[in-house]
C-alpha positions as CSV (number, residue, x, y, z in Angstrom):
1,M,30.1,46.6,60.2
2,H,29.8,50.1,59.7
3,T,29.0,52.5,62.5
4,G,28.6,56.1,63.0
5,K,26.5,59.1,64.5
6,G,23.4,60.8,62.7
7,N,20.2,62.7,63.0
8,L,16.9,61.0,62.0
9,I,14.6,63.5,60.5
10,L,10.8,63.2,60.9
11,R,8.2,64.4,59.0
12,D,7.4,66.9,61.4
13,G,10.9,68.3,61.5
14,R,12.4,67.0,64.4
15,K,15.7,65.8,64.5
16,L,17.0,63.0,66.9
17,A,20.3,62.1,67.5
18,L,20.9,58.5,67.2
19,N,24.0,56.1,66.5
20,F,23.7,53.9,63.4
21,Q,25.3,50.2,62.9
22,F,25.2,48.8,59.5
23,G,25.6,45.2,58.9
24,S,25.6,45.2,55.0
25,N,27.1,48.2,53.2
26,F,27.0,47.3,49.6
27,D,27.2,50.1,47.1
28,E,24.2,52.4,47.7
29,V,22.1,50.1,49.8
30,R,22.4,49.9,53.8
31,S,20.8,47.8,56.0
32,G,21.0,47.5,59.9
33,Y,20.1,49.4,63.2
34,L,19.2,53.1,64.3
35,H,19.9,53.0,68.2
36,F,17.7,55.8,70.1
37,N,15.3,56.0,72.5
38,T,12.1,55.6,70.3
39,A,9.6,55.0,73.2
40,E,8.6,58.8,72.6
41,L,7.7,58.2,68.9
42,N,4.1,57.3,67.7
43,P,4.7,53.9,65.5
44,A,2.8,55.1,63.0
45,S,5.5,57.5,61.9
46,Y,7.4,54.4,60.9
47,G,4.5,53.4,58.0
48,D,6.4,56.1,55.6
49,R,10.1,56.3,54.4
50,L,12.4,58.1,57.0
51,E,15.7,60.2,56.2
52,M,18.6,60.2,58.1
53,I,21.5,62.4,57.9
54,C,25.1,60.9,59.1
55,N,27.5,63.1,60.8
56,D,29.6,62.9,57.6
57,G,26.7,64.3,55.4
58,T,25.7,61.3,53.6
59,Q,22.0,61.5,53.7
60,V,19.9,58.0,53.5
61,S,16.3,57.2,53.0
62,F,15.1,54.3,55.2
63,V,12.1,51.8,55.5
64,V,11.6,50.2,59.1
65,T,11.6,46.4,59.1
66,H,11.3,46.1,62.8
67,F,11.1,48.3,65.9
68,S,11.8,48.2,69.6
69,D,12.0,51.1,72.3
70,R,15.9,51.2,71.7
71,Y,16.5,50.9,67.9
72,L,14.8,50.6,64.6
73,A,15.7,48.0,62.3
74,V,16.2,49.5,59.0
75,T,16.8,49.1,55.2
76,G,17.3,51.8,52.3
77,R,19.7,53.5,50.0
78,V,21.9,56.6,50.0
79,N,20.3,59.4,48.4
80,S,21.7,59.6,44.9
81,L,21.7,63.7,45.0
82,A,24.0,63.6,48.5
83,A,26.3,60.7,47.6
């Protein structure tokens, strides 16, 4: 289990602080949960790829597979330009 902190970058440029928890961390693939209060977000924003910047500078692109008011279940890849 790989955990840490980062910021979700929304299409409108807003940054939302979050905690992440990845259950799989194979090569460049990431799968797990982004924990934060999602209640204020429009679920339509989950229909496109999302970007996250980890506190260590790693950038990850995700798609949402499931969501609730407290987390997003995601799968994605580390951006090759940032790795």
